[in-house]
N, CA, C and O atoms as CSV, one atom per row, in Angstrom:
chain,resi,resn,atom,element,x,y,z
A,1,MET,N,N,-9.354,-36.024,-38.547
A,1,MET,CA,C,-7.932,-35.990,-38.243
A,1,MET,C,C,-7.732,-37.234,-37.241
A,1,MET,O,O,-8.441,-37.519,-36.275
A,2,ARG,N,N,-6.499,-37.953,-37.750
A,2,ARG,CA,C,-5.995,-39.112,-37.210
A,2,ARG,C,C,-5.327,-38.975,-35.892
A,2,ARG,O,O,-4.582,-37.999,-35.807
A,3,GLU,N,N,-5.429,-39.764,-34.804
A,3,GLU,CA,C,-4.675,-39.559,-33.681
A,3,GLU,C,C,-3.127,-40.010,-33.926
A,3,GLU,O,O,-2.863,-41.105,-34.423
A,4,ALA,N,N,-2.268,-39.205,-33.592
A,4,ALA,CA,C,-0.739,-39.460,-33.805
A,4,ALA,C,C,-0.112,-40.719,-33.274
A,4,ALA,O,O,0.675,-41.362,-33.968
A,5,GLU,N,N,-0.436,-41.074,-32.082
A,5,GLU,CA,C,0.412,-41.980,-31.343
A,5,GLU,C,C,0.052,-43.526,-31.925
A,5,GLU,O,O,-1.054,-44.066,-31.883
A,6,PRO,N,N,1.221,-44.047,-32.445
A,6,PRO,CA,C,0.900,-45.380,-33.150
A,6,PRO,C,C,0.346,-46.411,-32.054
A,6,PRO,O,O,0.859,-46.453,-30.936
A,7,ILE,N,N,-0.657,-47.190,-32.396
A,7,ILE,CA,C,-1.137,-48.279,-31.621
A,7,ILE,C,C,-1.230,-49.624,-32.579
A,7,ILE,O,O,-1.009,-49.610,-33.790
A,8,ILE,N,N,-1.580,-50.730,-31.845
A,8,ILE,CA,C,-1.697,-51.943,-32.355
A,8,ILE,C,C,-3.174,-52.325,-32.438
A,8,ILE,O,O,-3.871,-52.178,-31.434
A,9,LEU,N,N,-3.662,-52.775,-33.494
A,9,LEU,CA,C,-5.138,-53.259,-33.798
A,9,LEU,C,C,-5.319,-54.659,-33.596
A,9,LEU,O,O,-4.601,-55.407,-34.261
A,10,ILE,N,N,-6.118,-55.138,-32.827
A,10,ILE,CA,C,-6.474,-56.515,-32.905
A,10,ILE,C,C,-7.857,-56.712,-33.322
A,10,ILE,O,O,-8.817,-56.248,-32.707
A,11,VAL,N,N,-7.943,-57.512,-34.534
A,11,VAL,CA,C,-9.443,-57.785,-35.112
A,11,VAL,C,C,-9.716,-59.180,-34.991
A,11,VAL,O,O,-9.021,-60.002,-35.587
A,12,ASP,N,N,-10.637,-59.496,-34.296
A,12,ASP,CA,C,-11.220,-60.922,-34.208
A,12,ASP,C,C,-12.588,-60.907,-33.753
A,12,ASP,O,O,-12.906,-60.046,-32.933
A,13,ASP,N,N,-13.474,-61.768,-34.182
A,13,ASP,CA,C,-15.000,-61.632,-33.775
A,13,ASP,C,C,-15.063,-62.649,-32.508
A,13,ASP,O,O,-16.154,-62.866,-31.981
A,14,GLU,N,N,-13.988,-63.210,-32.070
A,14,GLU,CA,C,-14.118,-63.935,-30.838
A,14,GLU,C,C,-13.503,-63.114,-29.554
A,14,GLU,O,O,-12.304,-62.837,-29.531
A,15,PRO,N,N,-14.404,-62.735,-28.467
A,15,PRO,CA,C,-13.990,-61.897,-27.482
A,15,PRO,C,C,-12.602,-62.437,-26.681
A,15,PRO,O,O,-11.646,-61.732,-26.356
A,16,ASP,N,N,-12.758,-63.853,-26.462
A,16,ASP,CA,C,-11.641,-64.399,-25.853
A,16,ASP,C,C,-10.205,-64.252,-26.530
A,16,ASP,O,O,-9.149,-64.021,-25.942
A,17,MET,N,N,-10.379,-64.417,-27.747
A,17,MET,CA,C,-9.226,-64.098,-28.717
A,17,MET,C,C,-8.673,-62.640,-28.466
A,17,MET,O,O,-7.525,-62.379,-28.108
A,18,CYS,N,N,-9.491,-61.909,-28.667
A,18,CYS,CA,C,-9.261,-60.291,-28.548
A,18,CYS,C,C,-8.557,-60.066,-27.053
A,18,CYS,O,O,-7.573,-59.346,-26.881
A,19,TRP,N,N,-9.203,-60.772,-26.058
A,19,TRP,CA,C,-8.739,-60.700,-24.576
A,19,TRP,C,C,-7.151,-61.141,-24.616
A,19,TRP,O,O,-6.214,-60.470,-24.181
A,20,ALA,N,N,-7.089,-62.286,-25.173
A,20,ALA,CA,C,-5.792,-63.022,-25.060
A,20,ALA,C,C,-4.690,-62.073,-25.794
A,20,ALA,O,O,-3.628,-61.774,-25.248
A,21,LEU,N,N,-4.990,-61.723,-26.831
A,21,LEU,CA,C,-3.950,-60.839,-27.541
A,21,LEU,C,C,-3.672,-59.330,-26.760
A,21,LEU,O,O,-2.550,-58.831,-26.675
A,22,GLN,N,N,-4.774,-58.783,-26.275
A,22,GLN,CA,C,-4.696,-57.637,-25.574
A,22,GLN,C,C,-3.743,-57.858,-24.415
A,22,GLN,O,O,-2.779,-57.132,-24.170
A,23,HIS,N,N,-4.102,-58.919,-23.733
A,23,HIS,CA,C,-3.306,-59.168,-22.426
A,23,HIS,C,C,-1.889,-59.337,-22.772
A,23,HIS,O,O,-1.080,-58.863,-21.975
A,24,ILE,N,N,-1.417,-59.969,-23.889
A,24,ILE,CA,C,-0.007,-60.164,-24.279
A,24,ILE,C,C,0.568,-58.815,-24.604
A,24,ILE,O,O,1.700,-58.578,-24.182
A,25,LEU,N,N,-0.085,-57.872,-25.319
A,25,LEU,CA,C,0.461,-56.616,-25.482
A,25,LEU,C,C,0.502,-55.582,-24.459
A,25,LEU,O,O,1.320,-54.663,-24.505
A,26,ARG,N,N,-0.456,-55.728,-23.437
A,26,ARG,CA,C,-0.384,-54.964,-22.285
A,26,ARG,C,C,0.827,-55.391,-21.321
A,26,ARG,O,O,1.494,-54.619,-20.632
A,27,GLY,N,N,0.948,-56.565,-21.403
A,27,GLY,CA,C,2.371,-57.170,-20.574
A,27,GLY,C,C,3.541,-56.478,-21.089
A,27,GLY,O,O,4.530,-56.310,-20.376
A,28,LYS,N,N,3.474,-56.022,-22.420
A,28,LYS,CA,C,4.693,-55.449,-22.914
A,28,LYS,C,C,4.662,-53.884,-22.990
A,28,LYS,O,O,5.526,-53.198,-23.535
A,29,GLY,N,N,3.582,-53.444,-22.388
A,29,GLY,CA,C,3.381,-52.015,-22.233
A,29,GLY,C,C,2.860,-51.309,-23.587
A,29,GLY,O,O,3.063,-50.118,-23.821
A,30,LEU,N,N,2.159,-52.189,-24.462
A,30,LEU,CA,C,1.678,-51.678,-25.788
A,30,LEU,C,C,0.318,-51.339,-25.727
A,30,LEU,O,O,-0.499,-52.010,-25.098
A,31,ASP,N,N,0.002,-50.167,-26.453
A,31,ASP,CA,C,-1.266,-49.904,-26.515
A,31,ASP,C,C,-2.148,-50.496,-27.513
A,31,ASP,O,O,-1.635,-50.667,-28.619
A,32,SER,N,N,-3.317,-50.831,-27.369
A,32,SER,CA,C,-4.105,-51.458,-28.469
A,32,SER,C,C,-5.566,-51.085,-28.482
A,32,SER,O,O,-6.181,-50.601,-27.532
A,33,LYS,N,N,-6.035,-51.364,-29.654
A,33,LYS,CA,C,-7.589,-51.153,-29.763
A,33,LYS,C,C,-8.051,-52.494,-30.291
A,33,LYS,O,O,-7.306,-53.293,-30.858
A,34,ILE,N,N,-9.397,-52.683,-30.049
A,34,ILE,CA,C,-9.904,-54.019,-30.517
A,34,ILE,C,C,-11.207,-53.617,-31.703
A,34,ILE,O,O,-11.926,-52.627,-31.572
A,35,ALA,N,N,-11.300,-54.455,-32.670
A,35,ALA,CA,C,-12.245,-54.295,-33.633
A,35,ALA,C,C,-12.744,-55.996,-33.766
A,35,ALA,O,O,-11.990,-56.960,-33.897
A,36,MET,N,N,-14.195,-56.006,-33.690
A,36,MET,CA,C,-14.710,-57.272,-33.949
A,36,MET,C,C,-15.479,-57.534,-35.298
A,36,MET,O,O,-16.152,-58.551,-35.460
A,37,SER,N,N,-15.343,-56.577,-36.234
A,37,SER,CA,C,-15.919,-56.744,-37.564
A,37,SER,C,C,-14.912,-55.838,-38.604
A,37,SER,O,O,-14.069,-54.977,-38.355
A,38,GLY,N,N,-15.344,-56.373,-39.757
A,38,GLY,CA,C,-14.500,-55.426,-40.842
A,38,GLY,C,C,-14.894,-53.969,-40.852
A,38,GLY,O,O,-14.024,-53.137,-41.109
A,39,GLN,N,N,-16.069,-53.608,-40.607
A,39,GLN,CA,C,-16.691,-52.361,-40.766
A,39,GLN,C,C,-16.151,-51.502,-39.627
A,39,GLN,O,O,-15.939,-50.323,-39.913
A,40,GLU,N,N,-15.900,-51.895,-38.411
A,40,GLU,CA,C,-15.474,-51.517,-37.132
A,40,GLU,C,C,-13.827,-51.223,-37.419
A,40,GLU,O,O,-13.212,-50.207,-37.093
A,41,THR,N,N,-13.385,-52.213,-38.006
A,41,THR,CA,C,-11.780,-52.138,-38.375
A,41,THR,C,C,-11.538,-50.977,-39.033
A,41,THR,O,O,-10.693,-50.180,-38.626
A,42,LEU,N,N,-12.327,-50.756,-40.214
A,42,LEU,CA,C,-12.132,-49.784,-41.134
A,42,LEU,C,C,-12.266,-48.333,-40.361
A,42,LEU,O,O,-11.502,-47.395,-40.590
A,43,ALA,N,N,-13.246,-48.290,-39.501
A,43,ALA,CA,C,-13.598,-46.964,-38.933
A,43,ALA,C,C,-12.238,-46.728,-37.951
A,43,ALA,O,O,-11.814,-45.579,-37.826
A,44,LEU,N,N,-11.654,-47.706,-37.348
A,44,LEU,CA,C,-10.533,-47.438,-36.412
A,44,LEU,C,C,-9.247,-47.053,-37.219
A,44,LEU,O,O,-8.480,-46.190,-36.791
A,45,VAL,N,N,-9.030,-47.723,-38.411
A,45,VAL,CA,C,-7.965,-47.348,-39.086
A,45,VAL,C,C,-7.914,-45.920,-39.661
A,45,VAL,O,O,-6.903,-45.234,-39.812
A,46,ALA,N,N,-9.302,-45.566,-39.982
A,46,ALA,CA,C,-9.407,-44.099,-40.392
A,46,ALA,C,C,-9.040,-43.020,-39.410
A,46,ALA,O,O,-8.546,-41.930,-39.700
A,47,LYS,N,N,-9.396,-43.538,-38.014
A,47,LYS,CA,C,-9.309,-42.698,-36.926
A,47,LYS,C,C,-7.873,-42.566,-36.174
A,47,LYS,O,O,-7.429,-41.550,-35.640
A,48,TYR,N,N,-7.292,-43.765,-36.259
A,48,TYR,CA,C,-6.091,-43.958,-35.547
A,48,TYR,C,C,-4.888,-44.314,-36.381
A,48,TYR,O,O,-5.029,-44.860,-37.475
A,49,ASN,N,N,-3.549,-43.973,-35.814
A,49,ASN,CA,C,-2.344,-44.260,-36.626
A,49,ASN,C,C,-1.931,-45.795,-36.187
A,49,ASN,O,O,-1.195,-46.036,-35.230
A,50,ILE,N,N,-2.459,-46.687,-36.949
A,50,ILE,CA,C,-2.268,-48.070,-36.680
A,50,ILE,C,C,-0.887,-48.564,-37.261
A,50,ILE,O,O,-0.676,-48.596,-38.473
A,51,ARG,N,N,0.001,-48.931,-36.353
A,51,ARG,CA,C,1.303,-49.517,-36.692
A,51,ARG,C,C,1.183,-50.698,-37.115
A,51,ARG,O,O,1.750,-50.894,-38.189
A,52,LEU,N,N,0.537,-51.750,-36.572
A,52,LEU,CA,C,0.344,-53.064,-36.816
A,52,LEU,C,C,-0.973,-53.515,-36.435
A,52,LEU,O,O,-1.531,-53.129,-35.408
A,53,ALA,N,N,-1.563,-54.477,-37.403
A,53,ALA,CA,C,-2.851,-55.196,-37.055
A,53,ALA,C,C,-2.796,-56.443,-37.053
A,53,ALA,O,O,-2.351,-57.011,-38.051
A,54,PHE,N,N,-3.193,-57.115,-36.036
A,54,PHE,CA,C,-3.418,-58.601,-36.076
A,54,PHE,C,C,-4.774,-58.849,-36.533
A,54,PHE,O,O,-5.740,-58.458,-35.879
A,55,LEU,N,N,-4.897,-59.532,-37.712
A,55,LEU,CA,C,-6.108,-59.600,-38.523
A,55,LEU,C,C,-6.650,-60.919,-38.608
A,55,LEU,O,O,-5.963,-61.766,-39.179
A,56,ASP,N,N,-7.808,-61.255,-38.122
A,56,ASP,CA,C,-8.353,-62.621,-38.181
A,56,ASP,C,C,-8.747,-62.982,-39.499
A,56,ASP,O,O,-9.290,-62.070,-40.122
A,57,ALA,N,N,-8.631,-63.975,-40.039
A,57,ALA,CA,C,-8.884,-64.460,-41.501
A,57,ALA,C,C,-10.217,-64.438,-41.848
A,57,ALA,O,O,-10.609,-64.177,-42.985
A,58,LYS,N,N,-10.968,-64.716,-40.861
A,58,LYS,CA,C,-12.520,-64.921,-40.978
A,58,LYS,C,C,-13.354,-64.094,-40.059
A,58,LYS,O,O,-13.367,-64.266,-38.840
A,59,LEU,N,N,-14.005,-63.249,-40.648
A,59,LEU,CA,C,-14.913,-62.213,-39.830
A,59,LEU,C,C,-16.339,-62.282,-40.296
A,59,LEU,O,O,-16.569,-62.645,-41.450
A,60,PRO,N,N,-17.246,-61.979,-39.530
A,60,PRO,CA,C,-18.784,-62.128,-39.888
A,60,PRO,C,C,-19.134,-61.316,-41.192
A,60,PRO,O,O,-19.986,-61.692,-41.998
A,61,ASP,N,N,-18.479,-60.303,-41.303
A,61,ASP,CA,C,-18.966,-59.301,-42.444
A,61,ASP,C,C,-17.868,-59.159,-43.620
A,61,ASP,O,O,-18.101,-58.433,-44.587
A,62,MET,N,N,-16.742,-59.835,-43.505
A,62,MET,CA,C,-15.696,-59.691,-44.411
A,62,MET,C,C,-14.604,-60.650,-44.240
A,62,MET,O,O,-14.233,-61.048,-43.136
A,63,GLU,N,N,-14.042,-61.051,-45.480
A,63,GLU,CA,C,-12.907,-61.989,-45.376
A,63,GLU,C,C,-11.830,-61.165,-44.972
A,63,GLU,O,O,-11.796,-59.966,-45.251
A,64,GLY,N,N,-10.853,-61.811,-44.259
A,64,GLY,CA,C,-9.524,-61.027,-43.757
A,64,GLY,C,C,-8.720,-60.519,-44.860
A,64,GLY,O,O,-8.324,-59.353,-44.845
A,65,LEU,N,N,-8.462,-61.290,-45.784
A,65,LEU,CA,C,-7.528,-60.685,-46.879
A,65,LEU,C,C,-8.235,-59.511,-47.735
A,65,LEU,O,O,-7.545,-58.600,-48.192
A,66,GLU,N,N,-9.557,-59.557,-47.927
A,66,GLU,CA,C,-10.205,-58.386,-48.397
A,66,GLU,C,C,-10.079,-57.253,-47.551
A,66,GLU,O,O,-9.913,-56.127,-48.021
A,67,LEU,N,N,-10.152,-57.498,-46.228
A,67,LEU,CA,C,-10.150,-56.336,-45.280
A,67,LEU,C,C,-8.722,-55.696,-45.193
A,67,LEU,O,O,-8.503,-54.489,-45.088
A,68,ALA,N,N,-7.755,-56.727,-45.257
A,68,ALA,CA,C,-6.386,-56.364,-45.383
A,68,ALA,C,C,-6.176,-55.416,-46.435
A,68,ALA,O,O,-5.538,-54.394,-46.182
A,69,ARG,N,N,-6.636,-55.624,-47.595
A,69,ARG,CA,C,-6.477,-54.784,-48.779
A,69,ARG,C,C,-7.149,-53.323,-48.746
A,69,ARG,O,O,-6.675,-52.330,-49.296
A,70,ARG,N,N,-8.426,-53.377,-47.946
A,70,ARG,CA,C,-9.174,-52.164,-47.703
A,70,ARG,C,C,-8.393,-51.359,-46.635
A,70,ARG,O,O,-8.448,-50.129,-46.645
A,71,ILE,N,N,-7.665,-52.034,-45.715
A,71,ILE,CA,C,-6.863,-51.258,-44.630
A,71,ILE,C,C,-5.808,-50.547,-45.445
A,71,ILE,O,O,-5.648,-49.347,-45.224
A,72,ARG,N,N,-5.103,-51.118,-46.320
A,72,ARG,CA,C,-4.004,-50.685,-47.013
A,72,ARG,C,C,-4.324,-49.587,-47.797
A,72,ARG,O,O,-3.513,-48.681,-47.986
A,73,GLU,N,N,-5.747,-49.598,-48.395
A,73,GLU,CA,C,-6.054,-48.528,-49.092
A,73,GLU,C,C,-6.154,-47.160,-48.426
A,73,GLU,O,O,-5.861,-46.111,-48.998
A,74,ILE,N,N,-6.622,-47.263,-47.081
A,74,ILE,CA,C,-6.823,-46.195,-46.153
A,74,ILE,C,C,-5.388,-45.676,-45.678
A,74,ILE,O,O,-5.015,-44.503,-45.699
A,75,ASP,N,N,-4.703,-46.718,-45.272
A,75,ASP,CA,C,-3.236,-46.267,-44.943
A,75,ASP,C,C,-2.276,-47.478,-45.326
A,75,ASP,O,O,-2.256,-48.542,-44.707
A,76,PRO,N,N,-1.486,-47.179,-46.423
A,76,PRO,CA,C,-0.640,-48.113,-46.877
A,76,PRO,C,C,0.528,-48.571,-45.942
A,76,PRO,O,O,1.146,-49.619,-46.128
A,77,SER,N,N,0.801,-47.613,-44.824
A,77,SER,CA,C,2.117,-47.961,-43.944
A,77,SER,C,C,1.454,-48.926,-42.994
A,77,SER,O,O,2.239,-49.677,-42.416
A,78,THR,N,N,0.242,-49.057,-42.726
A,78,THR,CA,C,-0.231,-50.082,-41.789
A,78,THR,C,C,0.474,-51.567,-42.086
A,78,THR,O,O,0.455,-52.030,-43.226
A,79,ARG,N,N,0.991,-52.155,-41.162
A,79,ARG,CA,C,1.599,-53.567,-41.334
A,79,ARG,C,C,0.557,-54.500,-40.784
A,79,ARG,O,O,-0.039,-54.269,-39.731
A,80,ILE,N,N,0.360,-55.543,-41.516
A,80,ILE,CA,C,-0.748,-56.499,-41.226
A,80,ILE,C,C,-0.164,-57.929,-40.953
A,80,ILE,O,O,0.592,-58.482,-41.751
A,81,ALA,N,N,-0.523,-58.425,-39.899
A,81,ALA,CA,C,-0.168,-59.976,-39.570
A,81,ALA,C,C,-1.601,-60.637,-39.636
A,81,ALA,O,O,-2.490,-60.172,-38.923
A,82,MET,N,N,-1.834,-61.636,-40.415
A,82,MET,CA,C,-2.949,-62.406,-40.547
A,82,MET,C,C,-2.878,-63.651,-39.351
A,82,MET,O,O,-1.866,-64.331,-39.183
A,83,VAL,N,N,-4.026,-63.801,-38.632
A,83,VAL,CA,C,-4.130,-64.796,-37.572
A,83,VAL,C,C,-5.197,-65.581,-38.028
A,83,VAL,O,O,-6.244,-65.088,-38.449
A,84,SER,N,N,-4.958,-66.868,-37.956
A,84,SER,CA,C,-6.070,-67.809,-38.487
A,84,SER,C,C,-5.974,-69.185,-38.023
A,84,SER,O,O,-4.912,-69.778,-37.838
A,85,GLY,N,N,-7.091,-69.642,-37.854
A,85,GLY,CA,C,-7.201,-71.173,-37.608
A,85,GLY,C,C,-7.721,-71.805,-38.775
A,85,GLY,O,O,-7.918,-73.019,-38.830
A,86,TYR,N,N,-7.966,-70.955,-39.776
A,86,TYR,CA,C,-8.614,-71.553,-41.034
A,86,TYR,C,C,-7.510,-71.778,-42.137
A,86,TYR,O,O,-7.486,-72.817,-42.796
A,87,PHE,N,N,-6.580,-70.738,-42.315
A,87,PHE,CA,C,-5.533,-71.038,-43.226
A,87,PHE,C,C,-4.323,-71.527,-42.781
A,87,PHE,O,O,-4.189,-71.615,-41.561
A,88,TYR,N,N,-3.425,-71.859,-43.483
A,88,TYR,CA,C,-2.101,-72.470,-43.025
A,88,TYR,C,C,-0.970,-71.345,-43.794
A,88,TYR,O,O,-1.268,-70.824,-44.868
A,89,GLU,N,N,0.110,-71.106,-43.223
A,89,GLU,CA,C,1.014,-70.181,-43.834
A,89,GLU,C,C,1.397,-70.615,-45.326
A,89,GLU,O,O,1.628,-69.791,-46.212
A,90,SER,N,N,1.439,-71.989,-45.502
A,90,SER,CA,C,1.706,-72.549,-46.793
A,90,SER,C,C,0.581,-72.321,-48.012
A,90,SER,O,O,0.858,-72.446,-49.205
A,91,ASP,N,N,-0.600,-72.000,-47.549
A,91,ASP,CA,C,-1.695,-71.886,-48.377
A,91,ASP,C,C,-1.340,-70.814,-49.462
A,91,ASP,O,O,-0.624,-69.841,-49.225
A,92,PHE,N,N,-1.924,-71.094,-50.706
A,92,PHE,CA,C,-1.508,-70.233,-51.806
A,92,PHE,C,C,-2.031,-68.636,-51.502
A,92,PHE,O,O,-1.292,-67.698,-51.802
A,93,ALA,N,N,-3.051,-68.460,-51.029
A,93,ALA,CA,C,-3.684,-67.246,-50.659
A,93,ALA,C,C,-2.843,-66.393,-49.688
A,93,ALA,O,O,-2.784,-65.180,-49.890
A,94,ILE,N,N,-2.199,-66.934,-48.666
A,94,ILE,CA,C,-1.376,-66.455,-47.826
A,94,ILE,C,C,-0.018,-66.184,-48.367
A,94,ILE,O,O,0.583,-65.157,-48.054
A,95,GLN,N,N,0.530,-67.161,-49.245
A,95,GLN,CA,C,1.770,-66.859,-49.895
A,95,GLN,C,C,1.715,-65.735,-51.054
A,95,GLN,O,O,2.699,-65.049,-51.330
A,96,LYS,N,N,0.560,-65.623,-51.656
A,96,LYS,CA,C,0.304,-64.422,-52.562
A,96,LYS,C,C,0.313,-63.196,-51.792
A,96,LYS,O,O,0.984,-62.229,-52.152
A,97,ALA,N,N,-0.487,-63.194,-50.622
A,97,ALA,CA,C,-0.413,-61.937,-49.776
A,97,ALA,C,C,0.865,-61.517,-49.310
A,97,ALA,O,O,1.094,-60.309,-49.243
A,98,TYR,N,N,1.731,-62.354,-48.978
A,98,TYR,CA,C,3.150,-62.232,-48.681
A,98,TYR,C,C,3.754,-61.549,-49.854
A,98,TYR,O,O,4.192,-60.412,-49.684
A,99,GLU,N,N,3.834,-62.145,-51.100
A,99,GLU,CA,C,4.525,-61.717,-52.235
A,99,GLU,C,C,4.115,-60.306,-52.600
A,99,GLU,O,O,4.922,-59.454,-52.971
A,100,GLU,N,N,2.595,-60.078,-52.451
A,100,GLU,CA,C,2.183,-58.627,-52.801
A,100,GLU,C,C,2.595,-57.572,-51.695
A,100,GLU,O,O,2.477,-56.363,-51.896
A,101,GLY,N,N,3.002,-58.014,-50.713
A,101,GLY,CA,C,3.365,-57.114,-49.462
A,101,GLY,C,C,2.130,-56.763,-48.647
A,101,GLY,O,O,2.137,-55.870,-47.799
A,102,LEU,N,N,1.104,-57.484,-48.935
A,102,LEU,CA,C,-0.251,-57.291,-48.278
A,102,LEU,C,C,0.044,-57.612,-46.662
A,102,LEU,O,O,-0.241,-56.773,-45.807
A,103,ILE,N,N,0.534,-58.670,-46.382
A,103,ILE,CA,C,0.936,-59.022,-45.012
A,103,ILE,C,C,2.282,-59.181,-44.766
A,103,ILE,O,O,3.076,-59.504,-45.650
A,104,VAL,N,N,2.672,-58.920,-43.313
A,104,VAL,CA,C,4.084,-59.072,-42.981
A,104,VAL,C,C,4.425,-60.305,-42.023
A,104,VAL,O,O,5.540,-60.654,-41.634
A,105,GLY,N,N,3.216,-60.857,-41.751
A,105,GLY,CA,C,3.395,-62.034,-40.779
A,105,GLY,C,C,2.098,-62.908,-40.764
A,105,GLY,O,O,1.029,-62.436,-41.152
A,106,PHE,N,N,2.218,-64.239,-40.291
A,106,PHE,CA,C,1.174,-65.167,-40.272
A,106,PHE,C,C,1.254,-65.957,-39.000
A,106,PHE,O,O,2.308,-66.491,-38.656
A,107,ILE,N,N,0.227,-66.031,-38.348
A,107,ILE,CA,C,0.156,-66.595,-36.923
A,107,ILE,C,C,-1.064,-67.665,-37.095
A,107,ILE,O,O,-2.202,-67.329,-37.421
A,108,SER,N,N,-0.619,-69.118,-36.804
A,108,SER,CA,C,-1.766,-69.953,-36.834
A,108,SER,C,C,-2.510,-70.060,-35.350
A,108,SER,O,O,-1.803,-70.070,-34.342
A,109,LYS,N,N,-3.751,-70.128,-35.260
A,109,LYS,CA,C,-4.393,-70.492,-34.002
A,109,LYS,C,C,-4.320,-71.891,-33.761
A,109,LYS,O,O,-4.297,-72.688,-34.699
A,110,PRO,N,N,-4.279,-72.264,-32.509
A,110,PRO,CA,C,-3.858,-71.453,-31.351
A,110,PRO,C,C,-2.397,-71.135,-31.382
A,110,PRO,O,O,-1.610,-71.910,-31.926
A,111,PHE,N,N,-1.983,-69.954,-30.784
A,111,PHE,CA,C,-0.772,-69.519,-31.056
A,111,PHE,C,C,-0.076,-69.327,-29.642
A,111,PHE,O,O,-0.761,-69.277,-28.621
A,112,LEU,N,N,1.226,-69.227,-29.617
A,112,LEU,CA,C,2.000,-69.056,-28.363
A,112,LEU,C,C,2.279,-67.536,-28.142
A,112,LEU,O,O,2.378,-66.807,-29.129
A,113,ASN,N,N,2.401,-67.069,-26.968
A,113,ASN,CA,C,2.681,-65.658,-26.731
A,113,ASN,C,C,4.100,-65.107,-27.445
A,113,ASN,O,O,4.235,-63.951,-27.846
A,114,ASP,N,N,4.864,-65.878,-27.507
A,114,ASP,CA,C,6.157,-65.573,-28.223
A,114,ASP,C,C,5.928,-65.488,-29.700
A,114,ASP,O,O,6.703,-64.790,-30.355
A,115,GLU,N,N,5.001,-66.089,-30.267
A,115,GLU,CA,C,4.818,-65.903,-31.901
A,115,GLU,C,C,4.252,-64.541,-32.020
A,115,GLU,O,O,4.599,-63.846,-32.975
A,116,ILE,N,N,3.338,-64.052,-31.064
A,116,ILE,CA,C,2.883,-62.613,-31.265
A,116,ILE,C,C,3.968,-61.614,-31.114
A,116,ILE,O,O,4.117,-60.702,-31.927
A,117,LEU,N,N,4.774,-61.793,-30.009
A,117,LEU,CA,C,5.954,-60.905,-29.659
A,117,LEU,C,C,6.936,-60.918,-30.769
A,117,LEU,O,O,7.627,-59.914,-30.945
A,118,ARG,N,N,7.063,-61.927,-31.516
A,118,ARG,CA,C,8.137,-61.951,-32.655
A,118,ARG,C,C,7.665,-61.137,-33.779
A,118,ARG,O,O,8.485,-60.518,-34.455
A,119,VAL,N,N,6.459,-61.089,-34.024
A,119,VAL,CA,C,5.892,-60.372,-35.058
A,119,VAL,C,C,6.013,-58.804,-34.748
A,119,VAL,O,O,6.245,-57.953,-35.607
A,120,ILE,N,N,5.841,-58.586,-33.538
A,120,ILE,CA,C,5.886,-57.166,-32.981
A,120,ILE,C,C,7.332,-56.775,-33.238
A,120,ILE,O,O,7.601,-55.834,-33.984
A,121,GLU,N,N,8.192,-57.439,-32.669
A,121,GLU,CA,C,9.501,-57.138,-32.710
A,121,GLU,C,C,10.208,-57.005,-34.078
A,121,GLU,O,O,11.018,-56.112,-34.323
A,122,MET,N,N,9.825,-57.991,-34.970
A,122,MET,CA,C,10.092,-58.024,-36.376
A,122,MET,C,C,9.735,-56.697,-37.148
A,122,MET,O,O,10.464,-56.163,-37.983
A,123,ASN,N,N,8.506,-56.249,-36.740
A,123,ASN,CA,C,8.031,-55.099,-37.405
A,123,ASN,C,C,8.422,-53.835,-36.667
A,123,ASN,O,O,8.135,-52.765,-37.203
A,124,ASP,N,N,8.952,-53.836,-35.666
A,124,ASP,CA,C,9.602,-52.788,-34.954
A,124,ASP,C,C,10.989,-52.428,-35.534
A,124,ASP,O,O,11.470,-51.295,-35.542
A,125,ARG,N,N,11.589,-53.599,-36.040
A,125,ARG,CA,C,12.759,-53.296,-36.810
A,125,ARG,C,C,12.865,-52.826,-38.070
A,125,ARG,O,O,13.890,-52.329,-38.536
A,126,SER,N,N,11.535,-53.007,-38.805
A,126,SER,CA,C,11.535,-52.754,-40.226
A,126,SER,C,C,11.254,-51.282,-40.356
A,126,SER,O,O,11.191,-50.762,-41.470
């Protein structure tokens, strides 16, 4: 049984990046969970009502876009924002993910706090 209260999921294998994102979210009074691998992410998606996931493009056990597809198989309503220091928003793979509706946002590392908040606000309106 999944927990009903919607939360935001932070997925990154760098503890400092997880801390930074969680700090931004807490500052806005938003609840979040952290996963540091693809397998941990899939377990959390199965357990919690994830309204938005900030998903690193490169994880030790899985590519971010593949993980995004697997998240959407578990819960098609989960919105996903890719966070990457590897890809650019103009990259073909990212543009294709937008076109397929796989992701709803893209944020380059390093990012500004306002970029994270804009993605949250944009998805709260959708």
